[in-house]
C-alpha positions in Angstrom: 73.1 103.0 88.6 74.6 101.7 91.8 76.9 98.7 91.5 77.6 96.5 94.5 81.1 95.0 94.6 82.0 91.4 95.2 84.9 90.2 97.4 87.4 90.1 94.5 86.5 93.7 93.5 86.7 94.9 97.1 90.1 93.3 97.4 91.3 95.3 94.4 90.0 98.5 95.9 91.6 97.7 99.2 94.9 97.2 97.4 94.6 100.5 95.6 93.8 102.0 99.0 97.0 100.7 100.5 99.0 102.3 97.7 97.2 105.6 98.2 97.7 105.5 102.0 101.4 104.9 101.6 101.7 107.7 99.0 99.7 110.1 101.3 102.1 109.3 104.1 105.1 110.3 101.9 103.3 113.6 101.1 102.6 114.3 104.7 106.2 113.9 105.6 107.2 116.5 103.0 104.8 119.2 104.1 106.6 122.2 105.7 107.0 125.9 105.1 108.8 126.6 101.8 107.7 123.6 99.9 105.6 124.1 96.8 102.4 122.2 96.1 104.0 121.1 92.8 106.8 119.3 94.8 104.1 117.5 96.8 102.4 116.5 93.5 105.7 115.0 92.3 106.2 113.1 95.5 102.7 111.7 95.3 103.0 110.6 91.7 106.4 109.0 92.3 105.1 107.1 95.3 102.1 105.8 93.5 103.9 104.8 90.3 106.6 103.0 92.3 103.9 100.8 93.8 102.4 99.9 90.5 99.5 102.3 90.6 98.3 105.2 88.5 97.4 108.7 89.9 94.0 108.8 88.3 93.2 112.4 89.0 95.9 113.3 86.4 94.2 114.0 83.1 90.7 113.5 84.5 88.6 116.0 82.7 91.9 117.7 81.8 93.0 118.1 85.4 96.8 118.7 85.3 97.9 117.3 88.7 98.3 113.9 90.4 96.9 115.5 93.6 94.6 118.3 94.5 96.4 120.7 96.9 94.0 123.2 98.4 95.3 125.9 100.8 93.4 127.7 103.6 90.1 128.9 102.1 90.3 126.5 99.1 87.9 123.7 99.6 88.9 121.2 96.9 90.6 120.9 93.5 93.5 123.3 94.1 96.0 122.8 91.2 99.6 122.1 92.3 101.9 124.7 91.0 105.6 125.6 91.4 104.8 129.1 92.7 102.3 127.9 95.3 104.6 127.9 98.3 103.4 126.7 101.6 103.7 129.1 104.5 103.9 128.7 108.3 100.5 128.6 109.9 98.6 127.5 106.8 96.5 124.4 106.3 96.6 122.4 103.1 94.2 119.7 102.0 95.6 116.9 99.8 93.1 114.9 97.8 94.3 112.0 95.7 92.8 109.0 93.8 94.7 105.9 92.8 93.8 103.3 90.2 95.4 99.8 90.5 94.4 96.9 88.3 91.3 98.6 87.1 89.9 99.7 90.5 90.1 103.0 92.3 90.4 104.4 95.8 90.1 108.0 97.0 91.2 109.8 100.1 91.8 113.3 101.4 93.5 114.8 104.5 94.0 118.4 105.8 97.5 119.0 107.1 99.0 121.8 109.2 102.0 123.6 107.7 104.2 124.2 110.7 102.4 125.5 113.8 98.8 126.5 113.4 96.4 128.2 115.9 94.6 125.9 118.3 91.3 127.0 116.9 92.4 125.8 113.5 93.8 122.5 114.8 90.4 121.8 116.5 88.6 122.6 113.3 90.7 120.2 111.3 90.4 117.5 114.0 86.6 117.9 114.2 86.3 117.6 110.4 88.0 114.2 110.7 85.7 113.2 113.6 82.7 114.1 111.5 83.8 111.4 109.0 83.8 108.8 111.9 80.4 110.1 113.2 79.0 109.5 109.7 80.4 106.1 109.0 79.3 104.8 112.4 75.9 104.7 110.7 77.1 103.2 107.4 75.6 99.8 108.4 73.7 97.2 106.5 70.0 98.2 106.4 70.5 101.9 107.3 70.0 104.7 104.7 72.5 107.1 103.2 70.7 110.0 104.9 71.6 108.5 108.3 75.3 109.0 107.4 74.8 112.4 105.9 72.7 113.8 108.7 75.2 112.5 111.4 78.0 114.4 109.7 75.9 117.6 109.4 74.7 117.5 113.0 78.2 117.1 114.4 79.8 119.8 112.2 77.1 122.4 112.7 77.1 121.7 116.4 80.4 123.6 116.6 79.1 126.5 114.4 81.0 125.3 111.3 79.5 125.0 107.9 79.0 121.9 105.7 79.6 122.5 102.0 76.5 121.6 100.0 77.7 122.2 96.5 80.2 119.2 96.7 79.7 115.7 98.0 81.1 112.2 98.2 80.4 109.5 95.7 80.4 105.8 94.9 83.7 104.5 93.5 85.0 101.4 91.9 86.2 101.0 88.3 85.3 104.6 87.9 86.4 107.5 90.1 82.9 108.8 90.4 80.0 106.4 90.5 76.5 106.4 92.0 75.3 107.2 94.6 76.1 110.7 95.5 77.0 111.0 99.2 76.1 114.4 100.6 77.4 115.7 103.9 74.0 117.0 104.9 70.5 115.5 104.9 67.8 113.7 106.9 67.9 110.4 108.7 65.8 107.6 107.3 66.1 108.9 103.7 68.1 108.0 100.7 69.6 104.8 99.3 69.3 101.7 101.5 72.8 100.6 102.5 73.8 97.0 101.5 76.9 94.9 101.7 79.2 95.6 98.8 78.4 99.3 98.5 81.7 101.1 98.2 81.6 104.9 98.7 83.9 107.8 99.3 82.7 109.7 102.4 84.3 113.1 102.6 83.2 115.9 104.9 84.1 119.3 103.5 83.7 122.0 106.1 84.1 125.7 106.7 85.2 127.3 110.0 82.8 130.3 109.7 79.6 128.4 109.2 79.1 129.9 105.7 78.8 127.0 103.4 78.5 128.6 100.0 81.5 128.2 97.6 82.5 129.5 94.3 84.9 128.3 91.6 88.0 130.3 90.6 88.9 131.3 87.1 91.1 128.3 86.8 87.9 126.3 86.4 88.9 123.8 89.1 89.5 125.3 92.5 86.5 125.8 94.8 86.9 128.5 97.5 84.7 129.4 100.4 82.5 132.4 99.6 83.6 134.4 102.6 87.3 133.2 102.3 87.1 131.4 105.6 89.2 128.3 106.3 88.0 125.0 104.8 89.0 121.5 105.8 88.5 118.1 104.1 88.7 114.5 105.3 87.9 111.5 103.1 88.2 107.7 103.0 86.8 105.0 100.7 84.7 102.7 102.7 82.7 99.5 102.1 79.4 98.5 103.8 79.8 95.0 105.2 77.5 92.3 106.6 78.9 93.1 110.0 78.0 96.1 112.1 80.9 98.3 111.1 82.0 99.3 107.6 85.5 98.7 106.4 87.8 101.7 105.7 89.6 100.6 102.5 92.1 103.5 102.5 93.5 102.8 105.9 95.2 99.4 105.9 94.2 97.1 108.8 97.8 96.8 109.9 98.5 100.5 109.9 99.7 101.7 113.3 98.1 105.1 112.9 96.2 107.3 110.4 98.2 109.3 108.0 
């Protein structure tokens, strides 16, 4: 069942989003060759707790980390470990969720480790742009399929793939709420968008165009079937009465994205 949030609830999600944004900024500053994903996890947890939040991924369904740290061909849910050491030229996707005063916010970014090839940098940047192409249609009265199809068209226009086995979601008091938010679909279909709908929109893409994934034996990490690079970009947004949605995980006074 879809729940629409009132102004007080949206304010709490926005506050959780600020904590998450600031924690992600600390993680980004620490990413370099030689750092373990476990160290990044510790940085994120400390940053969240210092600001009064809770890293709600930790313990969710038994998940051991405060972040998901997915390297290269790993799409999502990579477990942070002391022996997962970042190397020059890799990309790493950091996905994190924060709970603050009973409400949650979710975001993900894909970062370069040192210098990466121009082709890879373009792939990561275009995954980010796919998010913005999608939410440009997250307007009162439109349908969820308008958002999903815009993401798909943009991504596939470059020959990349859109992961179909994983999707975005509603969010609020729970990390995952209705509705599901696919990154592919048809315009004019799906849930009608109304003010107060809070969703996590998160393009997950593959550089090769092959969109199938599989789950590793750790029961968490999803990897591209052909082991091609994957990228991930996510924000929690709210549909408003105005034309544009509000991004709740990028504070309005932030000078730049994390």
